[in-house]
C-alpha positions as CSV (number, residue, x, y, z in Angstrom):
1,M,-107.6,99.5,-52.4
2,S,-111.2,100.1,-51.3
3,E,-111.9,102.3,-48.3
4,R,-113.0,99.3,-46.3
5,G,-109.8,97.5,-47.3
6,S,-107.6,100.4,-46.2
7,E,-109.5,100.6,-42.9
8,A,-108.9,96.9,-42.4
9,A,-105.2,97.3,-43.3
10,G,-105.0,100.2,-40.9
11,R,-106.6,98.2,-38.1
12,S,-104.3,95.3,-38.8
13,S,-101.3,97.5,-38.8
14,R,-102.4,99.2,-35.5
15,A,-103.1,95.8,-34.0
16,S,-99.6,94.5,-34.9
17,R,-98.0,97.6,-33.5
18,A,-100.0,97.3,-30.3
19,D,-98.7,93.8,-29.9
20,R,-95.1,94.8,-30.0
21,P,-93.3,95.5,-26.8
22,R,-92.9,99.3,-26.1
23,V,-89.6,100.8,-25.0
24,L,-89.6,104.2,-23.3
25,L,-86.5,106.3,-24.0
26,L,-85.9,108.9,-21.3
27,S,-83.6,111.9,-21.9
28,G,-82.7,114.1,-19.0
29,P,-81.7,117.8,-18.6
30,N,-79.7,119.6,-21.3
31,L,-79.8,116.7,-23.7
32,N,-82.1,118.8,-25.9
33,L,-78.9,120.9,-26.5
34,L,-76.9,118.0,-28.0
35,G,-75.2,118.9,-31.2
36,E,-74.2,122.3,-29.8
37,R,-73.4,121.5,-26.2
38,E,-69.7,120.5,-25.6
39,P,-69.3,118.7,-28.9
40,E,-65.8,117.5,-27.8
41,V,-67.5,115.5,-25.1
42,Y,-71.0,114.7,-26.5
43,G,-70.4,114.8,-30.3
44,T,-72.2,116.8,-33.0
45,E,-75.3,114.6,-33.4
46,T,-78.5,116.1,-32.0
47,L,-80.9,114.4,-29.7
48,A,-83.2,113.9,-32.7
49,D,-80.4,112.0,-34.4
50,H,-80.0,109.8,-31.4
51,V,-83.7,109.2,-31.1
52,A,-83.9,108.2,-34.8
53,T,-81.0,105.8,-34.2
54,A,-82.9,104.2,-31.2
55,D,-86.1,104.1,-33.2
56,A,-84.5,102.3,-36.1
57,A,-82.9,99.8,-33.8
58,A,-86.2,99.3,-32.1
59,K,-88.0,98.6,-35.3
60,E,-85.2,96.2,-36.4
61,H,-85.9,94.2,-33.2
62,G,-89.7,94.3,-33.4
63,L,-90.1,97.0,-30.6
64,D,-92.0,100.3,-30.5
65,L,-90.1,103.3,-29.1
66,E,-91.5,106.4,-27.5
67,H,-89.3,109.2,-26.3
68,V,-89.6,111.8,-23.5
69,Q,-87.1,114.5,-22.9
70,S,-87.3,116.9,-20.0
71,N,-85.1,119.3,-18.1
72,A,-87.3,118.7,-15.0
73,E,-86.8,115.7,-12.8
74,A,-90.5,115.6,-11.9
75,E,-91.5,115.2,-15.5
76,L,-89.2,112.2,-15.9
77,V,-90.6,110.6,-12.8
78,E,-94.1,111.1,-14.2
79,A,-93.0,109.4,-17.4
80,V,-91.7,106.4,-15.5
81,H,-94.9,106.2,-13.6
82,G,-96.8,106.3,-16.9
83,A,-94.7,103.5,-18.3
84,R,-95.7,101.1,-15.5
85,G,-97.8,98.3,-16.9
86,R,-97.6,99.8,-20.4
87,C,-93.9,99.6,-21.4
88,A,-91.7,96.5,-21.4
89,A,-88.5,98.5,-20.9
90,I,-86.9,101.9,-20.2
91,V,-83.7,103.2,-21.7
92,V,-82.6,106.1,-19.6
93,N,-80.0,108.8,-20.2
94,A,-80.7,110.9,-17.2
95,G,-77.9,113.4,-17.8
96,A,-76.7,115.1,-14.6
97,L,-79.7,113.7,-12.8
98,T,-77.9,110.3,-12.9
99,H,-75.8,111.5,-10.0
100,Y,-78.3,112.7,-7.5
101,A,-82.0,112.2,-8.6
102,W,-83.2,109.8,-5.9
103,S,-86.8,110.4,-6.9
104,L,-86.0,109.1,-10.4
105,H,-84.2,106.2,-8.8
106,D,-87.2,105.4,-6.7
107,A,-89.6,105.6,-9.7
108,L,-87.4,103.3,-11.7
109,A,-87.2,100.9,-8.8
110,M,-91.0,100.5,-9.0
111,F,-90.9,99.8,-12.7
112,D,-91.2,96.0,-13.3
113,G,-89.6,95.9,-16.8
114,V,-86.1,96.0,-18.1
115,I,-84.1,99.2,-17.4
116,V,-80.9,100.1,-19.3
117,E,-78.8,103.1,-18.3
118,L,-77.2,105.0,-21.1
119,H,-74.6,107.7,-21.4
120,L,-72.9,109.2,-24.5
121,S,-69.6,109.8,-22.6
122,N,-68.0,107.6,-19.9
123,P,-68.9,109.2,-16.6
124,N,-66.2,107.1,-14.9
125,A,-63.5,108.8,-17.0
126,R,-64.7,112.3,-16.1
127,E,-64.9,114.4,-13.0
128,P,-65.2,112.5,-9.7
129,W,-68.7,113.7,-9.0
130,R,-69.9,111.9,-12.1
131,H,-68.6,108.5,-10.9
132,T,-71.7,107.8,-8.8
133,S,-74.9,106.8,-10.5
134,V,-78.2,106.5,-8.6
135,V,-79.7,104.9,-11.7
136,A,-77.2,102.0,-11.9
137,P,-78.5,100.1,-8.9
138,V,-81.9,99.8,-10.4
139,A,-80.7,99.1,-14.0
140,R,-79.9,95.7,-15.5
141,G,-76.8,97.3,-17.0
142,S,-75.2,100.4,-18.3
143,I,-74.0,101.4,-21.8
144,V,-71.5,104.2,-21.5
145,G,-68.8,105.9,-23.6
146,F,-69.9,104.8,-27.0
147,G,-71.3,108.1,-28.2
148,G,-74.4,107.9,-30.4
149,H,-73.7,104.2,-31.1
150,G,-74.8,103.6,-27.5
151,Y,-78.4,104.2,-28.4
152,A,-78.5,101.3,-30.8
153,L,-76.5,99.2,-28.3
154,A,-79.0,100.0,-25.5
155,V,-82.0,99.0,-27.6
156,E,-80.2,95.8,-28.7
157,A,-79.6,95.0,-25.0
158,V,-83.3,95.6,-24.2
159,A,-84.3,93.3,-27.1
160,R,-82.0,90.5,-25.9
161,L,-83.1,90.8,-22.3
162,L,-86.8,90.8,-23.3
163,S,-86.3,87.7,-25.4
164,S,-84.4,85.7,-22.8
């Protein structure tokens, strides 16, 4: 292919990717330690494994995925602010922030796209302090307790909600 042809192909590829809805996957505190952190609860897959699963599911549904992980609530809030007007959906596994991060709740409440809450374990089957989610009231739904498979389920839910 000529240089000009490959430039055109690159532009065409970039244009088609730019036209695809973007999904922000947010990962909260300590999720960077998946694979070694409490494998009996969270499994042995790493965060990179889960992001790869979500990315493959996104591609399958014609979506682009970007991922932000932070151990700091403020950085997750900033990521949500940055997604406004740019992303069609957010899948959020806020980790322990799920239970008390009202600033994250408020940021998500200002997001005008689809929000799906995600957890590897089922918080309702664990300690009582995990039973309350400040994310759930601003999410369209929650995917909980399906381990790593939940990442594909959450992206599928986003795709279905965006197409309806």
